[in-house]
C-alpha positions in Angstrom: -0.2 0.2 0.5 1.4 3.4 -1.2 1.1 6.3 1.4 1.1 9.9 0.0 0.5 12.8 2.4 -1.0 16.2 1.0 -1.9 19.5 1.5 -6.1 19.6 2.8 -8.9 22.6 2.1 -12.1 23.5 3.1 -13.3 20.7 0.6 -12.3 17.9 2.8 -13.9 19.1 5.6 -16.7 16.0 5.2 -13.9 13.4 4.4 -12.1 14.5 7.9 -15.6 14.9 9.9 -16.0 10.9 8.1 -13.0 9.9 9.4 -13.5 11.4 12.8 -17.1 9.7 13.1 -15.0 6.8 12.1 -12.6 7.1 15.1 -16.3 7.4 17.3 -18.0 4.7 16.3 -14.1 2.4 16.7 -13.9 3.5 19.7 -17.1 3.0 20.7 -17.5 -0.6 19.3 -14.2 -1.3 21.7 -16.3 0.4 25.1 -13.7 3.2 25.2 -16.2 6.1 25.2 -14.8 8.7 27.2 -12.1 10.5 24.5 -14.8 11.6 22.0 -18.5 9.5 23.5 -21.0 7.6 21.3 -22.6 10.2 18.7 -21.1 10.7 15.2 -18.4 14.2 15.8 -19.8 15.8 12.4 -23.5 16.0 13.8 -22.1 17.9 16.6 -22.1 22.3 15.4 -19.2 22.5 17.9 -17.4 19.7 16.5 -17.9 21.2 12.8 -17.1 24.7 13.9 -13.5 23.5 15.9 -12.7 21.8 12.4 -13.8 24.4 10.5 -11.9 26.9 12.3 -8.5 25.2 12.6 -8.2 24.8 9.0 -8.2 28.0 8.1 -6.3 28.9 10.9 -3.7 26.1 10.4 -2.0 23.9 7.7 -4.4 21.1 6.8 -2.9 17.5 5.9 -4.5 14.1 4.2 -2.9 10.6 4.3 -4.0 8.8 1.3 -3.3 4.9 1.3 -3.0 4.1 -2.7 -5.3 7.5 -3.3 -7.9 7.1 -1.1 -8.5 9.4 2.3 -7.0 7.5 4.9 -5.9 9.4 7.5 -5.8 13.7 8.7 -4.1 16.4 11.0 -3.6 20.0 11.4 -1.6 21.9 12.4 -1.4 25.6 13.7 1.2 27.9 15.9 -0.7 27.3 19.3 -2.9 25.1 21.5 -6.7 25.2 21.9 -7.8 28.3 23.6 -9.4 25.4 26.0 -5.7 24.8 27.3 -5.2 28.7 28.0 -4.8 27.8 31.6 -1.8 26.0 31.0 2.1 28.3 30.9 3.0 28.7 27.2 6.3 26.6 26.3 8.4 29.9 26.5 9.5 28.9 22.7 7.7 29.0 19.0 5.6 25.2 18.2 3.7 24.1 16.1 0.0 22.4 17.3 -1.3 19.0 16.5 -5.0 19.3 16.2 -7.5 16.9 14.8 -5.4 13.2 14.4 -7.9 11.2 12.8 -8.3 7.8 10.6 -10.8 6.1 9.0 -10.4 3.0 10.8 -10.6 0.2 7.8 -6.8 1.9 7.7 -6.1 0.8 10.7 -3.1 -0.6 11.5 -1.5 0.4 8.3 0.7 3.4 9.8 -1.2 6.3 8.2 -0.9 8.4 11.4 2.3 7.7 11.7 3.1 8.8 8.6 1.4 12.1 9.7 2.7 12.2 12.5 6.4 12.3 10.8 5.1 15.3 8.1 4.3 17.4 10.9 7.8 16.5 12.4 9.3 17.6 8.9 6.9 20.8 8.3 7.5 21.8 11.6 11.2 21.5 11.2 11.6 22.9 8.0 10.4 26.2 8.9 12.9 26.7 11.7 10.4 25.8 14.5 12.2 22.9 17.3 8.9 22.4 19.1 5.8 20.0 18.1 3.1 19.4 20.5 0.1 17.3 21.3 -2.6 17.1 23.3 -5.1 14.1 23.4 -6.7 12.2 26.1 -5.1 10.7 28.6 -8.1 8.2 30.9 -9.4 4.8 30.0 -6.7 2.2 29.2 -3.9 5.5 28.5 -3.7 3.4 24.4 -3.8 7.0 23.0 -0.9 8.3 25.0 1.3 4.9 24.2 0.5 5.4 20.6 2.0 9.4 20.8 5.2 8.1 23.0 5.8 5.7 20.5 5.7 8.4 17.6 8.6 10.3 19.4 6.5 12.0 21.5 6.8 12.7 25.4 4.5 14.3 28.4 4.6 17.4 29.5 1.7 18.1 31.0 -1.7 16.4 33.0 -4.8 18.8 32.5 -8.5 18.0 32.5 -11.1 20.2 31.0 -15.0 20.5 31.2 -17.6 19.6 34.0 -16.2 16.3 34.0 -12.7 16.8 34.6 -11.8 15.4 30.9 -8.2 13.6 31.4 -6.1 15.2 28.6 -2.1 15.2 28.2 -0.1 17.7 26.6 2.9 15.6 24.9 5.9 17.0 22.7 9.0 16.2 20.1 12.1 17.8 19.7 12.2 18.3 15.5 
Protein backbone atom coordinates (compact mmCIF):
# COMPACT_ATOMS: atom_id res chain seq x y z
CA UNK A 1 0.00 0.00 0.00
CA UNK A 2 1.42 3.37 -1.03
CA UNK A 3 0.88 6.15 1.51
CA UNK A 4 1.22 9.75 0.35
CA UNK A 5 0.51 13.03 2.13
CA UNK A 6 -1.19 16.00 0.52
CA UNK A 7 -2.37 19.36 1.76
CA UNK A 8 -6.01 19.52 2.59
CA UNK A 9 -8.46 22.19 1.48
CA UNK A 10 -11.82 23.38 2.83
CA UNK A 11 -13.41 20.89 0.42
CA UNK A 12 -11.94 18.11 2.61
CA UNK A 13 -14.09 19.03 5.63
CA UNK A 14 -16.68 16.26 4.95
CA UNK A 15 -13.86 13.71 4.49
CA UNK A 16 -12.27 14.78 7.79
CA UNK A 17 -15.59 14.62 9.62
CA UNK A 18 -16.09 11.14 8.17
CA UNK A 19 -12.73 10.07 9.61
CA UNK A 20 -13.70 11.48 13.01
CA UNK A 21 -17.03 9.62 12.87
CA UNK A 22 -15.18 6.42 11.93
CA UNK A 23 -12.91 6.87 14.95
CA UNK A 24 -15.86 7.43 17.30
CA UNK A 25 -17.62 4.33 15.97
CA UNK A 26 -14.47 2.24 16.39
CA UNK A 27 -13.77 3.53 19.92
CA UNK A 28 -17.39 2.97 20.96
CA UNK A 29 -17.33 -0.58 19.57
CA UNK A 30 -14.51 -1.29 22.02
CA UNK A 31 -16.30 0.34 24.95
CA UNK A 32 -13.82 3.22 24.89
CA UNK A 33 -16.29 6.11 24.97
CA UNK A 34 -14.42 8.45 27.33
CA UNK A 35 -12.52 10.21 24.57
CA UNK A 36 -15.22 11.32 22.12
CA UNK A 37 -18.43 9.68 23.34
CA UNK A 38 -20.74 7.61 21.16
CA UNK A 39 -22.40 10.07 18.76
CA UNK A 40 -20.91 10.97 15.37
CA UNK A 41 -18.84 14.14 15.75
CA UNK A 42 -20.18 15.37 12.41
CA UNK A 43 -23.53 15.85 14.17
CA UNK A 44 -22.01 18.29 16.67
CA UNK A 45 -22.08 21.90 15.40
CA UNK A 46 -19.37 22.79 17.94
CA UNK A 47 -17.06 20.09 16.56
CA UNK A 48 -17.75 20.98 12.94
CA UNK A 49 -17.00 24.66 13.70
CA UNK A 50 -13.82 23.70 15.58
CA UNK A 51 -12.46 21.58 12.73
CA UNK A 52 -13.30 24.29 10.16
CA UNK A 53 -11.69 27.00 12.32
CA UNK A 54 -8.46 25.03 12.80
CA UNK A 55 -8.38 24.30 9.07
CA UNK A 56 -8.66 28.05 8.35
CA UNK A 57 -5.96 28.93 10.93
CA UNK A 58 -3.43 26.26 10.05
CA UNK A 59 -2.34 23.65 7.55
CA UNK A 60 -4.41 20.54 6.96
CA UNK A 61 -2.75 17.33 5.82
CA UNK A 62 -4.43 14.22 4.44
CA UNK A 63 -2.64 10.87 4.23
CA UNK A 64 -3.90 8.82 1.33
CA UNK A 65 -3.51 5.06 1.04
CA UNK A 66 -3.41 4.13 -2.63
CA UNK A 67 -5.18 7.42 -3.39
CA UNK A 68 -7.95 7.02 -0.79
CA UNK A 69 -8.09 9.54 2.10
CA UNK A 70 -7.08 7.51 5.15
CA UNK A 71 -5.99 9.92 7.92
CA UNK A 72 -5.79 13.61 8.70
CA UNK A 73 -4.35 16.18 11.06
CA UNK A 74 -4.26 19.95 11.29
CA UNK A 75 -1.09 21.85 12.22
CA UNK A 76 -1.25 25.35 13.77
CA UNK A 77 1.03 27.63 15.74
CA UNK A 78 -0.68 27.15 19.12
CA UNK A 79 -2.92 24.86 21.17
CA UNK A 80 -6.64 25.41 21.47
CA UNK A 81 -8.18 27.97 23.81
CA UNK A 82 -9.22 25.14 26.17
CA UNK A 83 -5.53 24.93 27.15
CA UNK A 84 -5.12 28.65 27.83
CA UNK A 85 -4.70 27.89 31.54
CA UNK A 86 -1.45 26.00 30.87
CA UNK A 87 1.85 27.86 30.76
CA UNK A 88 3.12 28.54 27.22
CA UNK A 89 6.19 26.56 26.14
CA UNK A 90 8.40 29.67 26.01
CA UNK A 91 9.39 29.12 22.38
CA UNK A 92 7.74 28.87 18.97
CA UNK A 93 5.86 25.67 18.41
CA UNK A 94 3.63 23.83 15.99
CA UNK A 95 0.57 22.14 17.43
CA UNK A 96 -1.34 19.11 16.13
CA UNK A 97 -5.14 19.13 16.18
CA UNK A 98 -7.74 16.56 15.13
CA UNK A 99 -5.51 13.63 14.25
CA UNK A 100 -7.91 10.94 13.07
CA UNK A 101 -8.04 8.08 10.65
CA UNK A 102 -10.58 6.12 8.74
CA UNK A 103 -10.49 2.95 10.84
CA UNK A 104 -10.58 0.81 7.69
CA UNK A 105 -6.88 1.69 7.49
CA UNK A 106 -6.03 0.79 11.11
CA UNK A 107 -2.63 -0.84 11.35
CA UNK A 108 -1.30 0.49 8.03
CA UNK A 109 0.76 3.30 9.59
CA UNK A 110 -1.16 6.22 8.07
CA UNK A 111 -1.26 8.12 11.36
CA UNK A 112 2.46 7.61 11.94
CA UNK A 113 3.19 8.86 8.42
CA UNK A 114 1.19 12.02 9.17
CA UNK A 115 2.97 12.57 12.49
CA UNK A 116 6.35 12.20 10.77
CA UNK A 117 5.19 14.64 8.09
CA UNK A 118 4.10 17.16 10.75
CA UNK A 119 7.52 16.84 12.40
CA UNK A 120 9.29 17.45 9.08
CA UNK A 121 7.09 20.45 8.19
CA UNK A 122 7.79 21.87 11.65
CA UNK A 123 11.54 21.34 11.31
CA UNK A 124 11.57 22.90 7.83
CA UNK A 125 9.81 25.97 9.26
CA UNK A 126 12.73 26.40 11.67
CA UNK A 127 10.60 25.48 14.67
CA UNK A 128 12.04 22.96 17.12
CA UNK A 129 8.95 22.00 19.14
CA UNK A 130 5.96 19.97 18.01
CA UNK A 131 3.17 19.39 20.53
CA UNK A 132 -0.16 17.60 20.69
CA UNK A 133 -2.73 16.91 23.37
CA UNK A 134 -4.90 13.88 23.76
CA UNK A 135 -7.28 11.91 25.93
CA UNK A 136 -5.28 10.41 28.78
CA UNK A 137 -7.98 8.40 30.51
CA UNK A 138 -9.06 4.81 30.30
CA UNK A 139 -6.38 2.45 29.04
CA UNK A 140 -4.09 5.31 27.92
CA UNK A 141 -3.57 3.61 24.54
CA UNK A 142 -3.63 6.99 22.80
CA UNK A 143 -0.84 8.27 25.05
CA UNK A 144 1.18 5.13 24.26
CA UNK A 145 0.57 5.70 20.54
CA UNK A 146 2.03 9.21 20.68
CA UNK A 147 4.96 7.98 22.78
CA UNK A 148 5.66 5.29 20.17
CA UNK A 149 5.79 8.13 17.62
CA UNK A 150 8.48 10.09 19.47
CA UNK A 151 6.42 12.28 21.81
CA UNK A 152 7.03 12.57 25.55
CA UNK A 153 4.49 13.60 28.21
CA UNK A 154 4.77 17.27 29.09
CA UNK A 155 1.72 18.34 31.12
CA UNK A 156 -1.45 16.69 32.39
CA UNK A 157 -4.69 18.66 32.58
CA UNK A 158 -8.41 18.24 33.00
CA UNK A 159 -11.14 20.15 31.16
CA UNK A 160 -14.89 20.51 31.41
CA UNK A 161 -17.45 19.76 34.05
CA UNK A 162 -16.58 16.05 33.99
CA UNK A 163 -12.81 16.64 34.40
CA UNK A 164 -11.97 15.02 31.04
CA UNK A 165 -8.34 13.83 31.51
CA UNK A 166 -5.90 15.17 28.95
CA UNK A 167 -2.18 15.19 28.40
CA UNK A 168 0.03 17.50 26.37
CA UNK A 169 2.92 15.66 24.72
CA UNK A 170 5.95 17.21 23.04
CA UNK A 171 8.48 16.15 20.45
CA UNK A 172 11.72 17.88 19.55
CA UNK A 173 12.30 18.08 15.81
